[in-house]
C-alpha positions, 0 to 999 in steps of 0.5 A: 360642867362637872370637871370645871369645879376641879379646875377652879379649886386648883388655884387661889387665883386664875391669872387672866392673860393676854400675850403679844407672842408665844415666847412672851406667854412661855416666859410669863407662865413659867414664873406664874407656875413656879410661884404656885399658880398652876391654872392659867387662862390665856385669852383669845384676844390676840392673833398669837393666842392659840400659838401661845396656848400650845407653846405654854402647854408644851413648856410647862409640866403636866400638872399645869392647867392651861385654858382659853379665855374669851371663847365667844363662838363654837369655832373658837372653842374648837380652835382652842381645844385643838391648840391644847386648851384644857378648859374654856372661859367665856364672858357670856353664854348663848344657846349655840355656844352652850350646845357646842361646848356640851357636845365637845364635852369640854370643861367650860366656865360661862360668864353671867352678870345677872340673876336671870343669866345665872338661872338660864345657865343653870337650866342649860346644865352649867353650875360653875359660872364666871361672874363678870364684870364683877366689880361693876355688877354688884361685887360680893353683895351680888354673890351673897344674894345669889347664894341665898336663892341659887345655893347650888351655883359656884362662881369665879368672879372676874373683872376689876378684882385686885389684890386688895379685894380678892380675899373678900371674894374668896371668903364667900362660900359660893366662890371657888377662886377669883380671876384677874389680870392684876398679876401681869401688868404691862409697863408704859413700854408695853412689856411685862416685868417678870420680876414684878409678876413673880412678886405679885404672884407670890403675894396672891398665893400667900394671901389665900 
């Protein structure tokens, strides 16, 4: 959908985030935003995810762009919008989900892993796509091949991407940005070290 591309181009990396609480989300997202990562994808993998989206939206400045990840049903799309999510991301795409997000007129990034899936998403009107899981679905080689036959598609590869491989993806002409969870790792105790997050976020921005 048209304004998804503008979202993707706002940040060299889109952190893919999963939080245990709304407060943890606010603390981590403040650091990410301060270091220049203004587009944040909070996945709907935890029961506190919707509250986290709402809390981060209220805490960060207006130019922060907070979205919802793992949107796999129309009901989740509606709930995410109600929580304040400005865009949605899904690991895949079904006819029902495609119809729902278009009706909602919500910036949406559906996931694909094959050429046929990319063609189907394109037929449904989606030209900005998530390539997931990127590292085991062909990586940069796949995206180069797709670019030669479907040059009008733009991708945000996600899944197994690291600080070392992100520049290789970003160098491709059909990649607008990359998504990844490496910027917010959890320690052995399950906590997220804000100092480490700051360092990793800074590295991601500087490596752009």
